[in-house]
C-alpha positions in Angstrom: -53.4 -19.0 26.4 -56.7 -20.1 24.2 -56.6 -21.5 21.5 -59.5 -20.5 18.8 -60.7 -22.5 15.4 -61.7 -20.3 12.8 -65.0 -21.5 13.2 -65.0 -20.6 16.9 -64.0 -17.1 15.9 -66.8 -16.9 13.2 -69.5 -18.5 15.7 -68.8 -15.8 18.5 -68.4 -13.1 16.5 -71.2 -13.6 13.9 -73.2 -10.6 16.0 -70.5 -8.7 15.1 -70.5 -9.1 11.6 -74.0 -7.6 11.2 -73.5 -5.1 12.7 -70.5 -4.3 10.4 -73.0 -4.9 7.9 -75.5 -2.2 9.2 -73.2 0.5 10.0 -72.0 0.3 6.0 -75.6 0.2 5.5 -76.4 3.2 7.5 -73.1 5.3 6.2 -74.3 4.1 2.3 -77.5 6.0 3.3 -76.1 9.1 5.3 -73.8 9.5 2.4 -76.3 9.1 -0.3 -77.9 12.2 -0.5 -81.2 11.2 -2.6 -81.7 8.4 0.0 -86.0 8.4 0.7 -86.4 10.7 3.8 -89.3 10.5 5.7 -91.0 14.3 6.1 -91.7 16.4 9.3 -95.6 14.4 9.4 -97.4 12.3 7.0 -98.3 14.5 3.8 -100.9 13.9 1.3 -98.7 14.7 -1.9 -96.0 12.5 -2.5 -94.7 14.4 -5.8 -95.2 16.9 -7.7 -95.5 18.3 -11.3 -95.1 21.7 -12.0 -96.8 23.0 -15.5 -95.2 26.6 -16.2 -97.1 28.9 -18.5 -94.2 30.9 -19.4 -95.2 34.6 -20.0 -97.6 34.9 -17.4 -101.3 34.0 -18.8 -104.7 36.4 -18.3 -105.9 34.9 -15.5 -109.3 37.3 -16.3 -109.3 35.4 -19.6 -109.0 32.1 -18.3 -110.3 31.2 -14.8 -111.3 34.7 -13.0 -114.8 35.4 -14.6 -115.0 39.5 -14.2 -118.9 40.3 -15.3 -118.0 43.9 -14.6 -115.2 44.0 -17.0 -118.0 44.2 -19.7 -120.2 46.7 -18.5 -117.0 48.7 -18.1 -115.8 47.7 -21.4 -113.6 50.4 -22.8 -114.0 52.8 -20.0 -111.0 54.5 -17.6 -110.1 52.4 -14.5 -112.2 53.6 -11.8 -108.7 54.0 -9.6 -105.1 54.4 -9.6 -103.6 52.3 -11.6 -100.7 50.6 -9.9 -97.0 50.1 -11.4 -97.2 48.0 -14.5 -94.0 47.4 -16.7 -95.2 49.4 -19.6 -95.5 52.4 -18.3 -97.6 55.2 -20.3 -99.0 52.5 -22.8 -102.2 51.7 -20.9 -105.5 52.3 -22.1 -108.8 51.9 -20.9 -110.2 48.7 -19.4 -111.1 45.4 -21.8 -113.8 43.0 -21.3 -112.3 39.5 -22.3 -113.2 38.2 -25.4 -114.3 34.6 -24.5 -117.3 33.4 -23.1 -116.8 32.1 -19.9 -119.3 29.1 -18.4 -120.0 27.3 -15.0 -118.5 23.1 -15.4 -118.8 20.2 -13.7 -121.0 19.5 -10.2 -118.6 22.2 -8.8 -119.5 25.0 -11.3 -116.3 26.8 -11.4 -116.4 29.5 -14.0 -113.8 29.0 -16.9 -113.5 30.1 -20.1 -114.2 28.7 -23.6 -110.4 28.8 -23.8 -110.0 25.8 -22.1 -112.6 23.7 -23.2 -110.6 20.3 -22.3 -109.7 21.3 -18.8 -113.2 22.7 -17.9 -113.9 19.2 -17.9 -111.6 18.6 -15.0 -112.8 21.4 -13.4 -113.9 18.8 -10.6 -110.4 18.3 -10.0 -109.6 21.9 -9.7 -108.3 24.0 -6.7 -108.5 27.4 -8.4 -106.2 30.2 -6.4 -107.8 33.5 -7.8 -105.6 35.3 -5.4 -102.0 35.0 -6.7 -99.7 38.1 -5.3 -96.1 38.3 -6.6 -93.0 41.4 -5.9 -92.2 41.8 -9.2 -93.4 43.4 -13.1 -90.8 42.1 -14.8 -90.6 38.3 -15.8 -86.8 37.8 -14.6 -87.8 38.5 -11.2 -91.1 37.7 -11.3 -90.3 34.2 -12.4 -87.1 33.4 -10.2 -89.0 34.0 -7.6 -92.3 31.7 -8.5 -89.2 29.1 -9.0 -87.2 29.9 -5.7 -89.1 32.2 -3.3 -86.6 35.3 -3.9 -86.8 37.9 -6.8 -83.0 39.5 -6.3 -81.0 36.3 -5.4 -80.0 33.5 -6.4 -81.6 30.9 -4.3 -81.9 26.7 -4.4 -85.3 26.0 -6.8 -88.3 24.9 -5.4 -87.9 21.4 -6.7 -84.2 21.3 -5.0 -85.9 22.3 -1.7 -88.5 19.6 -2.2 -85.6 16.8 -3.4 -83.6 18.0 -0.2 -86.7 17.5 2.0 -87.9 14.5 0.9 -84.9 12.3 -1.4 -85.6 10.3 -4.3 -87.8 7.3 -4.7 -85.5 5.8 -8.0 -81.5 6.4 -7.4 -81.4 5.7 -10.9 -83.3 8.8 -12.4 -82.5 12.3 -11.1 -84.5 13.1 -8.1 -85.9 16.5 -10.0 -86.6 17.0 -13.5 -87.3 19.8 -15.8 -88.6 19.3 -19.4 -87.2 22.0 -21.9 -87.1 24.9 -20.2 -86.4 28.3 -21.1 -82.9 29.8 -21.0 -84.9 33.6 -20.5 -85.8 35.3 -17.5 -83.2 33.3 -15.3 -82.6 30.2 -17.4 -80.7 27.8 -14.6 -81.4 29.9 -12.0 -84.2 28.8 -12.1 -84.0 25.1 -11.4 -80.3 25.5 -9.1 -79.8 23.7 -6.0 -78.2 27.1 -5.1 -76.4 26.8 -1.9 -77.7 23.4 -1.6 -75.6 20.2 -2.7 -75.4 19.4 -6.0 -77.3 16.5 -6.1 -80.6 18.5 -5.5 -80.1 20.3 -8.6 -82.5 19.9 -11.5 -81.9 17.8 -15.0 -82.3 19.5 -17.7 -84.0 17.4 -20.7 -82.9 19.4 -23.5 -84.5 23.3 -23.6 -87.2 25.4 -24.9 -85.4 26.2 -28.5 -84.8 22.2 -28.8 -87.3 20.6 -31.7 -89.1 17.9 -30.2 -88.2 15.6 -33.0 -84.8 16.0 -31.7 -85.3 15.5 -28.6 -87.1 12.8 -28.5 -84.1 10.4 -29.8 -81.5 12.2 -27.5 -82.0 10.5 -24.0 -82.3 7.1 -25.1 -79.6 7.4 -27.9 -77.1 9.1 -25.4 -78.2 6.7 -22.6 -77.6 3.6 -24.5 -73.5 3.3 -24.5 -72.3 1.5 -27.4 -69.0 -1.0 -27.2 -68.4 -0.6 -23.7 -69.2 -2.7 -21.0 -70.8 -1.9 -17.7 -67.5 -3.0 -16.1 -65.2 -1.0 -18.5 -67.8 1.8 -18.1 -67.6 1.6 -13.8 -63.4 1.7 -14.6 -63.7 5.0 -16.5 -65.7 6.5 -14.4 -63.6 5.6 -11.0 -60.5 6.9 -13.0 -62.5 10.0 -13.9 -64.1 10.6 -10.4 -60.9 10.4 -8.7 -59.3 12.9 -10.7 -62.5 15.2 -10.1 -62.2 14.7 -6.2 -58.2 14.9 -6.2 -59.0 18.3 -7.9 -61.6 19.4 -6.0 -59.5 18.5 -2.6 -57.1 21.1 -3.4 -59.9 23.9 -3.9 -62.6 26.0 -1.4 -65.6 24.3 -2.0 -67.2 24.7 -5.3 -70.7 23.6 -6.1 -70.5 23.3 -9.8 -67.3 21.0 -9.3 -69.4 19.1 -7.2 -72.2 19.1 -9.5 -70.2 17.8 -12.1 -69.1 14.4 -10.1 -72.8 14.2 -9.1 -73.8 14.4 -12.4 -71.2 11.5 -13.9 -72.4 8.9 -11.2 -76.2 9.8 -12.1 -75.2 9.8 -15.7 -73.9 6.0 -15.2 -76.9 5.1 -13.2 -79.4 6.1 -15.4 -78.3 4.1 -18.4 -80.4 0.9 -16.3 -83.3 2.6 -16.3 -83.7 6.0 -18.4 -84.2 4.7 -21.8 -87.2 2.6 -21.1 -88.3 5.4 -18.7 -88.1 8.4 -21.5 -89.2 5.8 -24.8 -93.0 7.0 -24.7 -93.6 5.2 -28.3 -93.9 2.2 -25.9 -97.8 3.9 -25.1 -100.9 2.6 -26.4 -102.6 4.6 -29.2 -105.5 5.6 -27.1 -102.8 6.7 -24.6 -100.9 8.9 -27.2 -104.5 10.6 -28.4 -105.4 11.1 -24.9 -102.3 13.8 -24.7 -102.7 15.1 -28.3 -99.5 13.0 -29.6 -101.8 12.7 -32.7 -101.6 16.5 -33.4 -99.0 18.7 -34.2 -100.5 21.6 -32.2 -100.7 20.0 -28.9 -97.4 17.4 -29.6 -94.5 19.3 -27.8 -96.8 20.0 -25.0 -98.3 16.9 -25.0 -95.0 14.8 -24.8 -93.4 16.8 -21.9 -97.1 15.8 -19.9 -96.8 12.4 -21.0 -93.5 12.1 -20.3 -94.3 13.7 -16.8 -96.5 11.0 -15.5 -93.9 8.4 -16.8 -91.2 9.8 -14.4 -93.9 10.1 -11.6 -94.7 6.5 -11.7 -91.3 5.5 -11.7 -90.3 7.6 -8.2 -89.0 11.2 -9.8 -90.1 13.2 -7.2 -90.4 16.5 -8.8 -91.3 16.9 -12.3 -91.7 20.9 -14.5 -93.0 20.8 -18.0 -92.4 24.1 -19.5 -94.6 26.0 -22.1 -92.1 28.8 -22.9 -92.0 31.4 -23.6 -95.5 32.4 -25.6 -97.7 34.1 -23.0 -96.6 37.4 -22.4 -99.0 39.1 -25.1 -98.6 43.0 -24.6 -100.8 42.8 -28.3 -102.8 40.5 -29.9 -104.1 38.7 -27.0 -106.9 37.1 -28.9 -105.0 35.4 -31.4 -102.2 34.3 -29.1 -103.6 33.4 -26.3 -106.0 31.3 -28.4 -103.2 29.6 -30.2 -101.4 29.1 -26.5 -104.5 27.6 -24.9 -105.1 25.0 -27.9 -101.4 23.7 -27.2 -102.2 23.0 -24.0 -105.4 22.7 -23.0 -105.9 19.2 -24.5 -102.5 17.8 -22.9 -103.4 19.1 -19.2 -106.6 17.5 -19.7 -105.2 14.2 -20.7 -102.4 14.2 -17.9 -104.9 14.9 -15.3 -107.3 12.1 -16.1 -104.3 9.6 -17.1 -103.4 10.2 -13.4 -106.6 9.6 -12.0 -107.2 6.8 -13.6 -104.0 5.1 -12.7 -104.3 6.5 -9.1 -102.1 8.8 -9.2 -103.3 12.0 -8.7 -104.6 11.7 -5.2 -100.7 11.8 -4.3 -99.1 13.9 -6.7 -100.0 17.6 -6.6 -100.4 19.0 -10.0 -99.3 22.9 -10.1 -100.3 25.6 -12.9 -99.5 29.1 -13.7 -97.4 31.5 -14.7 -95.5 34.6 -13.2 -97.7 36.4 -12.7 -101.1 37.9 -14.6 -101.9 40.5 -17.0 -103.9 43.7 -16.7 -107.8 44.2 -17.0 -106.7 47.2 -18.8 -105.9 47.1 -22.6 -102.3 47.9 -24.6 -101.8 47.6 -27.8 -104.7 47.6 -29.0 -106.0 44.1 -27.5 -103.3 43.4 -25.4 -102.3 43.5 -21.6 -99.6 44.3 -19.7 -98.1 42.6 -16.1 -100.3 41.9 -13.6 -98.3 40.4 -10.3 -100.9 42.2 -7.5 -103.9 39.9 -8.1 -104.0 36.6 -10.4 -104.9 32.9 -10.6 -102.7 30.1 -10.3 -104.3 26.2 -9.8 -103.5 23.2 -8.0 -104.8 19.8 -8.4 -104.7 16.5 -6.5 -102.1 15.7 -3.2 -104.4 16.7 -0.7 -106.2 19.7 -2.2 -110.0 20.7 -2.1 -111.4 19.3 -5.5 -113.8 21.3 -7.5 -112.7 25.0 -5.3 -112.3 27.9 -5.9 -109.8 30.1 -3.5 -109.5 33.7 -2.7 -110.6 36.8 -5.0 -110.1 39.3 -6.9 -111.5 43.0 -6.8 -114.3 43.2 -9.6 -112.0 44.4 -12.4 -109.7 41.1 -11.6 -106.9 44.0 -10.9 -105.9 43.5 -7.2 -106.2 40.1 -4.7 -108.9 41.3 -1.7 -110.2 38.3 -0.1 -107.8 35.5 1.0 -104.4 36.8 -0.6 -102.0 34.4 -1.4 -98.2 35.3 -1.7 -95.3 33.1 -3.6 -94.4 32.8 0.0 -98.0 31.4 1.1 -98.3 29.0 -2.2 -94.4 27.5 -1.1 -95.7 26.7 2.1 -98.4 25.5 1.6 -96.9 23.2 -1.1 -94.8 21.9 1.3 -97.0 21.4 4.2 -99.0 19.0 1.4 -95.5 17.5 1.0 -95.9 17.0 4.9 -93.0 19.6 5.9 -93.3 22.7 8.2 -91.8 25.4 5.7 -90.1 27.3 8.9 -88.2 23.9 9.9 -87.2 22.9 6.0 -83.5 24.9 6.5 -80.5 24.4 5.4 -77.5 26.6 7.2 -75.6 28.7 4.6 -73.0 31.7 5.3 -73.8 32.0 8.9 -77.8 31.4 9.1 -80.5 29.3 7.9 -82.3 29.4 5.2 -85.5 28.4 3.7 -87.6 27.8 0.5 -90.4 30.8 2.3 -87.3 33.1 3.1 -89.1 34.9 6.6 -91.9 34.4 5.9 -95.1 32.5 4.4 -98.2 31.1 5.9 -100.5 28.0 4.8 -103.4 28.6 3.4 -105.2 25.4 4.7 -108.3 26.7 2.9 -107.5 24.9 0.4 -106.9 21.9 1.8 -108.8 19.0 1.8 
């Protein structure tokens, strides 16, 4: 029998060691759900920023100009009114209190509520024919975020991260900033039946004051008194107990989420403090987002943080202006105030992304859970309207300076190129490189998807 030296063995098996290393790397990628993944085809968008206007802004007072309302002001609606949220408390038609003008080379009609966003008209793709299925905030918000207005389903951000993974393993793939705890609350950023790693990470909530929130992520992530090695040892011991506990139970998504959250929090210590430190931005940038003004400071911080997060590889970021747009009365006073809080920050975000060459592959989404009726309520208010309203997209491969779809002459029903929320979700996934029918997850005996069993890609909005 031939004897081999240690050197001979290493020489003869060197390729084998390489294979072992490769196998280890492949296994690590397979077990890490946040590893970047390839979509079905090359998408024009790589990341998403969703600007959620919670409460339902009035489309006919913002982006859907209806001159017929001026002629029909204070006259009865000339057709049967559909189901509304506040039945029995509806009045006559009401013209918009704000002036509309055409803006940019595209000539898009935008109201005087948004003078700064109007400066970005040539970057916007207005969808003026949105349709949802619920007249109540809870169902409408849930459907916008998850595709279902009745059941708990994975959030849109969770589906995006499930499909694409994350470009940064030290930050969450899906972050929601100051979300509302009402009208679905955590269900609107839950991973549902998807693995817990894809859930949204909430940064505060709508009730947290900005001054408290600005400090918290940095202070809490900078662990004092322990070395990284000591922290890792403590976490390993804790996770060992958690996994033993999990092995004795059936699939427990909450426990899985807790285990994943501990791991993510440990990794975040290396990068999150710097990512959240908006104080490092220049004075000019802070002014661009309105951080120097008390009216715009809160939402401006959200938009600036969203930009800092997406440029560091976070896949899906949501900013929420909650819960302010539900004007059943005092439309003039409150819509004016609401628009003033978000107009400059949103325009600043679009201009900043564009200047950094990020807008071309960052899809920005703006909108609420529905629009509002053309008939008045409570003097100068408007009720909920899911039958025809406006959302807009920017960047990420959509047509710029473009208007898609249309409502009737009063802005009540979507009539041309009707865009259901399932169609919007299908279009968003298409821009990210997915065939929405094939981005599925097997659960409870069947394949589920964000678009349920519907959804048609609106190719008319794609550049």
